N, C-alpha and C positions, 0 to 999 in steps of 0.2 A: 422503411424501419417498422418492424411490428412491436408494438408497445403494450406491455401489462400494466395498468395502474391499478392500485389497490388502496382502498381508503374506505372507512365506514360511514363517511359522511357524502350521501349521494350528491348534495349540492356543490361541494367542493370538487367532486369528480366532474361534474357538467362544466365548471369553470376550467378546470385543468384540460379537459379534451378541447373545449373551445381554443384556451391558448395554445396548445399544440397544433391545432387545426391551422390557427393562423401562421404558425411556423412552417406549414408544410407536411406535417405530420398526422396522416389521417386514419392510418391503420391502429386504432387504439381499443384495447379490450378492457372494460371496466370492471372490477370485482370489488364485492362491498364487505368481504371478510378475509382474514388472513388465513382461515382453515379451507375456505373455498379456494382460494388461491393456490394453496399449496395442493389441493387436489388436481386443480386444473395443470399444474406444470407437472406433477408426478405422473399424470395421464399421458403427457407429451403428444396430444392430439395437433396442437398448434405450437410451432416452435415462436419463441419471443426473442427478439434481439435486445431487448431493453426492458428493465422492471423499475417501476417507481412505487416506492412504499412510503405509507404513512407509519408511525411508530406507535401510537397510542391508539391500539385498536382492542375491543374486548375478546377474550378467548385466548389470544395468542397476539404478543406484541410486533411490531414491524421488526424488531431487531432479532427476536426468535425466528420469524419466518424467514428473515435474511440468512440466519445461520442454517436453518432447513434446506432453503434452496441452494446454498452452496454444497450440500451433501447429496444433491440431484446430479448425476453423472453429466447431463447435457448443460447444466447451469453453473457448473464451477467457476468459468470466466466471463459470464453473461453481466454487462454493466447494470449495477443496481444503485439506483439513486433513491436516498431517502428524502421524501418532500414533507416536513413535518413543522409544527407550531413550537416545537421543543428546542430550546437553545441553550440548555446548560451542557457544560463540556462533558458531564458524564455521560449524558445521551449520545453526544458525538463520539466520544470513545468508544462506547459499547458497539455503535453502529459499525465503525469502521473496524473494530476487532472481530465483528461477526461477518464481515466480508463485503461491506458497503464500498462502493467505488466513489460515491459523491454524496453532499449533503447540501439540500436546498430547504432555507426556512419559509414558511408562510408569514404573511399572506403573499401571493404569488407575484413577482416582479417579472414582467414580461422579457424585458431586456436580459436579467439575470438567467432567466430559463432559456431564452436563446443560446446565450453563451455557455451555459451546461450542456445543453442538447447538442451543440456543435462539438464540444469536448467529447461526448459520449460516441458522437459519428465517427470522430477520429480513432477513440478507444477500440471501437468494432472493427475498424479496419485492420487494427494489429491484432485482433483475437486469434485467427486461425492460425498463426504461427506460435503464439503463446500456448494455445490448447495444445498444439502437436508436441511442443517443448516440455509443458509440464506432465502430459501424459507418459511421454518417453522417459521423464525423469522418476515419476511413481512406478513405472513398469521396471525400471531398472534397480530400484531398491528391493524388488520382489523377485527378479530373475536375472542372474548373472549373464544370460546370454543377450539380454537388450542392450548391452555395452555397443555392440556392433552397430545397432539401430540408432542409437543416439549419436555415436560419432558421425555418422552420415548427415546430422542435421547441418543447416547453414545459418549458424548463430556466431557472432563475433564476441570478441572480448568486451566490447562496448555494451552489449546487450545486457538490458535490466532483466536479468532471468528472474521469472517469478519463483517464489519460495513456498510452495505448498506444505500445509501441515503444522504451520508454527503460529501461534495464537495472536502475537504482537507484531508479526512482521507483515506490512501490508504491500500491495503493488506499488511501484514507484509512481505512477499516475495519480493512485490514490493519496499519496503522501502529501503533494501539493494540493491536492483538494482537501485533505484533512486540515492542513494548516490554514488555508484560506475559508474554511467552516468555523474556525474557532471564534467566540464572542471576542469583541475588542479588548476587554481586559485579559483574558487568557492569551490572546495573540501577542500582546506585550511581554506576558510572563514566560513566553516559549523560549526556551533555550535550544538551539539545534547544533549537533556537532557531527562530524563525519569519522568513520572508522575505516582505515585503509588498511588492506593487505598489500605490504610494500612490494613483495615478491609475487602478486598475483599474476603479471604478465609472464613471467618466467615459469610460473607453475602452469599457466594456460598453454604454453607452447610444448611444453614436455609431457604433460598429461593427458589422460584421455577425458572426454566430455564427461564421462561419468564421475571420474576421479575430481574434476573440477567441480562439479555440482556437489559431490559430497563435501569437499572442503569448504564451498559456501555454506552449506547446511550446517557443518560443525560450528562455524562461526555464528551462524543464526541462531542456534541452540544456545551457544555460550553467552551472546548478546540478551538473549531473554532471560537467562539465568542471573547474570550479573547486573542486569538494568531492572529487575523485577520489582523492586522496592520504590523506583522511579516512575514507575506505571507509565514506561516510554511507549511511543510508537516507534517502529524501526522500518526502513526499507532498504532494498539493494537497488542502488543506482546503475550498476555495472561497473566494469574496470576493477573489479574487486573492492569497491566502496560501499559500506553501507552508511546511510544517515539516520540518525536518532533525534527524535523531538521529545523533550520533557518539558512540564510545565511547573512552574514554582518560582517563588522568589530566591530560594537557595540556589547557589551557582553549582552546576555539576562539577565535582573533582575530575576532571578529566584525566590526571595523572593517576589518580587512584584507580579510576575506571580502566585505564590502558593496563595498569598492573594485574589487576584482576581478570582481565581478559586472558592475558598472557599465562596467568597461573592456572586458570580452567583448562585453556587449550593443552597444558602439558598432559592431560589425562588422555588425549588422542595421540601422544608421541609414537606409543609402540606400533599403534597401526601405520602411521607415515612410514617409520622405520621399516617396518615389514614390507610395505608396498614399494620402498625405494622412492618415496616421494619427499620433497622438502617440507618443512614444518611451515605454516603460515606466519609470516611476520608482520606484526601489528603495530599501527601507530593511530593514536587519536589527536584528532586537531582542536583547536580552540572551539569553545561553545560561542555561538554568535546569537543576538537578539536584535529585534527591531530597536531603532533609536526614537526616542520620545520626541524628537524634533523632525520625523519624517516618516513617509508611510510607503516603505518598501513593500512590494507583494511577496507571496510565498516563494515564488520562483528565485527572487534575489536572495531570500534568506538560505534557500537550499543550495545555490551556488557559491554564497559567500563561505559557508560551512565546508564545502567541498573544496574551496580555494585554500581554506586554512590548513586542512591536512596534507593537500598537494605540495603547499609552499610555508612550512610551519614556521620559517625564520623570517618570513616578510609580514610585516605589520600592515594592517588596512590602513589606509590614509585617514587623516583626522576629519576630512571633509565627507568620509563615506557614509552612506545611508543606513549603515548597520554597525552596531556596537558590539565589541567583543565581550563575552561575560567574564 
């Protein structure tokens, strides 16, 4: 794996290189400023499989650098992990909204670094398929003839299709990393709920892949609009399900949110009627939180939220590790 590590502190970069070398990652290029890193990436002379960024750097922050990297054609899907001493949720939110894949806090914990790098390796293994899919989606938005190309793609209903171009929608692997990166206080204040397209399977079966992608995009735009004041993070989990994470002591009014989503989607009805496609039917599940008496991981929280929208009439058992909001 070819790794680019960017930090304005030479001593930390030496420590990071040594830690990565101990894990078997020997191809590491250290760079000491964000602007220099951007020039290196834009030149494209050496392809990088993974990028590690500090946040607080002079001239250009790591968050701004991350956003600029995502604008480079060859690095729209490259895993980017923030490695920083900043632990406030505002920094975490900004980083993931800018396109970060993961977030690791200093000082370095060798075991945590090992876990995160293993996750990045798995992410890289999935990238080629996602890159091709995302490029096809973007091309289809600009060229009607691209529909034939995207229909030949081998992606199924369960695929967590990437959603490019939406500010608050992050990739599915990044959502779990986002929840795992939250400070303890914020992790207990996190409310997670799922939004399901009830007729997604039928839509997938009868529509072209372009139409299915456009339907997901319509819902993504709608979710961003409805949930703007919640400063929510949103991710598409596949099977026509989106998962939403909000932070705060006030419980999300999921019934009201469901009504607002349905109302906003009505703006698209003429398009669906014109194309002979069914309108997406929306259901919002219960919000779930961590219980004060247990320590479920982010994956447990996401699964509980999706279970709630899939089986809304079934209550979680009293002994469950999660509590419904």
